[in-house]
N, C-alpha and C positions, 0 to 999 in steps of 0.2 A: 504495501502500498503505499503510495506517494503521496508528495501533496500535488492539488488544483489550482487552474490557476483561468481565473473569466472575469470580464468586465461587468461592470454593475452596469443593466442598459446598453443603450444602443449609442456606438459612439459614431463620429459624424462620417468616419469611413462605408459606414452603414446602406448611407443613402449614394454617396458619392461612385459607389461600389456597385447600384442597380438595384440595392434590396429595396423595399415597398413596403412590407409588411412583417408583422413581429412572428412571426407563423416560422420565417425563413432565418433565424435568427440563426438560429443550428445547422446549417449549412453557410451560413456566411460563418460562425466562428470553427468549422470545419475548415476553414479555409487556412486559417491562424494556427490553427493545432492546437484550442482552446479545449477545457473538458467542464466548466465550466459557467452558470449565466446566471447570474443576479438582477431579478424582475421589480422593478421597479413603480413599489404603492405609494415614495413619498408624501405624494398629492391624496392620497384615498386607495382604497381597494376598490377600483374602478370594474377588478376582470368577474364574470360571472364560470358559472361551473362549466357549461360547455366552451368557453375557448379555453378556457384552463386546461383544460383535461386536450384538450387538441396543442394546443402551447407544448405540456408536458410529455406529448406523443411524440409532436416532432424532436423534440430533443435527448428525448431517451432513443427515439429512433438514430437519430448522432452521436452517441454515445456520451453524450453531453449531463449532467446531476442542475438539480435547478436553487436556487434559495431565492426569498421574498426579503427585500427592506422595508420593513409597517413604515407606517405612516408616520411622518415627523415630527408632524401635533401631540404625540403620545402626550401624557406627560403624567411620568410615574411618583412623580414627586407634588404636586399640584398641591397646595393648599386647598380648595376645593374640594373636596367629595367626588360632585358632580363630573369631575376633569378626570376623579383617577378612576369610578367608573367607568365609563365615555372609552377611555384608556384601556378595558382590560374588551371592551367591546369592539377597539381596533385591531388585537390583541390577536384578537378569537377571531376575529374573519381572515385577518389575515394568515394568519394559520389553517384556514379551511384551503384559503385560497394556493398555498402553496402542495396541502396535501390534494390537493382535485389534479395542481403538475406531475406527484408525485413525489413530491421535494421534503424535507424534514423540518428545515433548518428556518426561521425570519428573524429581522436583525430590529435591535429593536434599539431608540436612544432613552437612552440615562433618563432626561430631565434637568430640570433648572431650582439654585438653591433657594431664588425669589430674593425674598426678606425676611427665610432663616435661615441657621445655619446650613455647615454640610454636613453635622450628624442628623439636624432635624428632617433632613429634607432624606439621608439618606434609607430612614424610619419610613419614609413613606412608600421611599421606592421598596421596598422590599415585599413590603408591607403589599402593596400594587400586585409584586410579580408573585407573590405568596397565594394570591386570592386570581392572579392573572393563572394562575400553574393550575389551578383547581377546576378553574372555569373548564381548561383546555379539557380535563377529566374525565368532568363532568359531561361532556361534549361528544367522545369519542377520541381528542386528538390526543391523549399524553403521549404519545411515538413525535408528537412535535414541540423541536428544541427551544424555545427560546433563546436569544444571542444576544442581552445587552452588549451593546455598545460603549467605546472609553471615544470620550464627546475632545473636540477641539478647540471650545473657549473658557479661559482660566473661570471664569465667572461657572460655569456648570456642571453640576454634575455628571460623573463620570471621570475621573483621574483611573489609576490604572488600581489601586488598594478601592473603590467606591465598586467599578466594575465587578473584577473578583470578590468583592465583600456582597453583590447579590447574588450574582452565581452559585454564592454558598446555599442562600435558599434552595435550594435544592440541588439535587444531583443530576438532573438531563439538563439542566442553564447548561452551553456552553458563552463564552467568552466571547465576543467579539471584539479583537485587539487592533486600533487603527494607528499603528502607527508615524502618520501621517501629523492624524491630531497628538498624541501623544509626543512626540515634537515639538507641533506648534504650543500645545499647553504650558509646555516645560520650555521653551522658547530654545530649539533648538539643543534639544540636548544630547541627544540620538547622533553619537559622530562615530563610534569605532564597533566590533563587535563583541567588547565587552562591553558594549553596553545593554546589547540588545540580548545577552546572554543575559545578562540581571533580569532584566522583564520575563523573563523564558523562565530562568529560575523562582521566578515570583506566581508566576501563572504556577509549576505545576506543586510547588510549596503549598501552597491555598488550598486550589482544589484537585492535583493527585497526578501520576503520572497522566491517567486513562484519558482524560477530561483535555490535560497541556496536548499532551499528543498530537491530537485531535481540533485546536481550536480553529474558529472560523476568523478569519484580516480582512481590515480594507486597509489599501495603501495606492497613496499616490506622494509625491511633492508639493505641500502646503505652505505661503504663503504668509507671517505671522507678526504683529504686534505686538510690544512690548508688555503697552496695558490688557490686549483682548483677548493673545492670543490668536486662533486659527479665522485668515484675513479672506485665500483667495484658492482654492484647488488650482494647483500646477498640473503639468507635464514632467518628465525623465528629463525636456530637455534643458530643461530649469540646472545653476549652476551655482543658487545661491543660499536657497532656502534646506532644501533636502527630506526625510532625509534621502539616504542612499542606498539602494534598496541588496548591492553584490553581498555584505555582511553578513545581514540577516539570511540569503537562499545557502550562504555556506554552512553555517548553525544547524540547521532545519534537516543540511545534508548531514550532515557529521551525527547528528543527535537520533535522527531517522525520524523523525516529529510526519506527520501528516497532512497538516491545516491544511484547509481553500482559502484561499486568495484570490478576494476583490477589488479590480484594480479600479481607483477614482479617476484617476487622471481630471484635469478639464479637455473633452472630446478625443483625448487621443485612448483613454480606457484600454482599449482592445489591441492595438498595439506596442502600447506596455507590458498587461499582461502577455503578449506575447514575449517580450522583449524579460520579463522574467523566468518566466518561464523555459526559452529556451537558454542561461544564466544556468538556472535547477539542475538542467538536464544535462549540460556542460558535464557538472559537476559529478554529476551519473557513473559519465568516461561513456 
């Protein structure tokens, strides 16, 4: 079992290469040698059962697995109970969508701290995720993995420690480690192989080897500011902000890990995912 690579949504080249319908995404990704696709529901879960099943079959026929990014407006730590309850419904809808597609992972934003302490926000997020997990079980979706994501803005809930704490709520939760986000919110702290190793070690120490081996991941270079952290996603052509993918790929290979890497570069996510995969495969000989 080895690492998987794919884009978040369709890159600009999807259209420039002549593709028009999402159902063609598998054929498109095959041309780049990629093996995963993350379907975007950031603005809401708007895909019905029939088209979701059709897309899932088309991807499977091309040998491509699938995950879903849940709506951006999920707020696990909202001070308003109604918003937290709505967030559970969004998680449930995302889980149904990915299940129809034949996948089993949904990526979930961790939330914000608003006007409360980080500890208070984290406690609310953990309680919301506990209820979300029960909702999945009650609806026959216990096989779906919720994947809370590390966030890029400094004032957002979702640094590495907080995401691992949320994942400790249930053994089925798998962290989405967004290395670009972590680099942005720490103002460029990820520079060396040792920096990556420390992150991977913390995942294993907190969640155990089984989940550390198969963690979910987002990767892109991200511009950041000293006050806020994440500003905007870049492409691999950027030579200023980082982080660099090569040391991470080397560690993944050396440790025998099997994460799923989703590239979120700005418009070149397919090409940059291919770049990561080719480097990784080169290490395998």
